[in-house]
N, C-alpha and C positions, 0 to 999 in steps of 0.2 A: 504494499500500499504505499501511498504518498503521505508523509507526515503533514503536508499541507496539499489539499487537492488543487491541481493547476488547471487542467483542461476542463474540470467540472464546474469552475467558477471561482477559483481562488478562495477556497473555504478552509478555515482553520478549525481542527476539531476541538471540541469542548475540553476544558481543563481536566485532566485525569483520564482522558479516553486512551491515549497511547499507553499510559501506565497500566490501565486495565487490560488492554490488548496484550501487553507484555506478560502480565500475570496469567492471562488465559492460555497464551502459548506455552509458557513454562509448565503449566498445569497439565497440559495434554502433549508435552514434548513435541511441539510444532515449531518449526523455524520461522522466526519473524523477519521478513525482508522489507526493507524500506527503499522506495524509489526516490533518490535525492537528486535526480537528473536536473530538475528545475530548481529545487529548493536548496541544493548544496553549494559548497564553496563560497560561503559568505553572503549569499543572496538575502538571507533573512536577518542578518546581524550576528549570527553565530556561524561557525564553520559548516555545521549541518543542522537542519531544522529540528531534528529529534532531540538535540541538545537543550533546546528551550524547555523541554518537558523532563529532562533527566533520565531519558529512556535510551537504552542501547540495543540496536537490532542485532541479529545474528549475521545477516548479510546486508550489504548496502550497495546500490548501484549509483554511480556518478558519471557525468559527461558534460557536454555543453560548456559550462563556465570553467571547467577544469583546464581547458586548453586555451582559453583566451582567444578563441577564433581558429585554433588548429584542431582539426577533428581528433577527438580522443574519447574513449569510454573506459571505465574501470569498474571492477567488482572488488569490494573489500569485505572481509569476513573476520569473525572473532577466531582466536586460537583454537577454541573448542571445535569450531566448524571446519577449520582449515584442513585437517586430515582427510576429510571427505573428498578433497580435490587432489587426486594423484596426478602425476605427469601424464599429459595427454587427455585428461578427463575434461579439461576446460580449454579447448583449442581455439585459436582465432587466427585468421589469415594474416591480420596486421597487428596482432597482439605484441606488445613490447616494443613498438616502433620507437627507435631512439629519438627521432626528432619530436614526436608527439610527447614522449615522456619527458624530454627536456623542457618542452613548452609547459607542461603541467607543473613540473618542479618550479619553474620561473614564476608562474602564476601564483602558486602557494607562497613563495618567498616574497613576492611583491605585495600580496595582501597582508602578510604578516609584518614586514618592515614598514609598510605605509600606514599601519594602524587602521586599515579599511573596515574592520568589523565594527569598531566603535563609530566610524564615520557612516557606515550603512545604517546602524541603529539610529543615529541622529537624524540622518536624512530621511529614513523611513518614517520616523515620527513626524517630521516636517511635511512630508508628502501626505501622510494620513490626515493631518490637520487641514492641509489645503483642500483635500478631497472632501473633508467634512463640511467645509464652507460652501462646497458646490451642492451638497445634500440639502443644505439650509436654503439655498437660493434658486436652485433649478428644479422646476416641476418635472417629476418623473425619476429623479435621482434619489435612490432610497437608502443605501447604506454603504459603508467603506469596510472592506475585508482584507485580510492578509497580515503579513508581518515583514518588517524591514522594507526592503525595496522590491517586494513582490506583493503588489496591491491590486485590488479589484474594486471597481465602483459598480455596485449593484443597481440596476435600473429597471423600470417597468417596461418590458418589451412592447407593451401595447401602447405606450406613450412616447417612447424614444426608439427610433429606428437605428440600431447600432451600425449597421452597414453604411447607412447614409452619414452617420457621424464619422466613421473611419474614413470614408471617401473625402468628406469636407475637411477633415482635420489634416489629411495628407496634402490637400491642395493649399493649405495655409502653412505647411511646414512642420506638422506634428505627426509622428508615427505612433500609432496605437494598434492594439489587437483586441480580440474578443476572447472570452472564456466562458464555457457552459452556456446555458440558455438565457442569461440575464446580466452578464457582467462585461464591462470594459476593463482591460487589463493593463497594468503599468509595471514594466520591469526595466527601468533605466539603468544605465551603466553604474557600477559600484562607485565611480568617481563623481557622480552628479552632485551639483552644488545648489544652494538655495536659489541662486539666480536662474538656473536652468528650470528648476521646479516652478518658480514664479511665472516664467515665460510660458511654460507649458500650460499651467493652470489658466493663464489669461486667454490663451488660444482656445483651450477647451471650453472655457465659460462662454466665449463668443460663439463657438460652434453649437453648443448645447441650447443656447438662448436664441439661436438664429432660425427657429421654426422648423427644425428637422424632425418633425413628428412622423409617425407611421402613416403611410399613404393609405387612404380608404380604397 
């Protein structure tokens, strides 16, 4: 499972949910696997999203942000699970690619040395507060979801045409995407600053208030 659902609408599980799932898996000797492809490598303000809840999976998958633009994917597991993977049991045509691995190590080092986890937490809060102001002022904007710099703006799909919003936003220089049946998704670079967020919110507010309602 994803510790924060991405494609389903940027949905954070209720406090204690992941811990309860961990306990249930332990009780029945089931492996707990977290998909951290979207949420991992600093995106939520921690190295990995499950760390916010103090829960450790048996296996974790990572990709995307790990390579900083260079294609890479990785599977990480606990020492207890590792003996289940004997040589040849987990083969990959491009596994262990030296260039991709060097890119991954460089990304991890850059995040660590640059203090980007604290920066993501601060900018994530700033982005969430900015989106909350849209909820207060834009008809059809309902709620803010997510953690760190993985945020979703829940909207009423019967009052706001998300595809029209994305098209118009792109025309004025703002790139957005959708998630689930009712969310606009925001995943800016980890180095985003307050001025970038302010500009994005100004553009988005103009788009949302520009009469882009669902066509009858």
